[in-house]
N, C-alpha and C positions, 0 to 999 in steps of 0.2 A: 641756907643750910649752915648750921653751926656745929663746931666740934670743940670739945674741951681738951686742951693740951696745956702743958707747962709753957712758960714763956721761952724757955730754952728750945723746945721743939718748934715753936712758932717762928722764932728768930732764924733757926737753921733752915726751916722749910722755905722761908722768904729768901734766904740767900741762894738756896738751890734753885728756886723758881727764877730768880734774877739771872743766875748763871745760864739758864736755858732760855732767857728772853721772854719769860712768862710772868703773869701775876700769880699770886698764891692760889687764887680761885681757878685759874686756867691749869695750873699744875695738878690740883686735886681732880679737876674734871678729866684731864688726860689720864690720870691714874685710874679713875673709875672706868674709863672706856677700855682699859686693858684687862678687865676682869674676865673676859671671854663671853659675856652676855651680849649677843648681837643687838638686841633691842636697846639696851643701855648705851652701847657704843653709838648707835644711830642717833639717839636722843642727845647724847653729849656732843657729837659732831654738829648737829643742828644748832644746839645752844652756842657752841663756840663760833659758828659762822654768823649767827645773828647778834652776838654780843658786841656792843660798842667797845672800842678800844679805850683804855683809860686816858685821861688827860682832856685838854680842851680841844674841841673839834676843829678850831681854826689853826691849831698848832700842827696839824697833820699835812 
């Protein structure tokens, strides 16, 4: 999924995500899950559970 935003918006969104201990993608997915659509929320939750964490696997 791609979204076109200014660099300022992207930078601020990254800071907000980092403050919440999330990646930018995880932040966006969590916000999508809050729309009130039950099916979308279930799909997002499934995606987040199955998504590998960023970084090298041996660093965990």
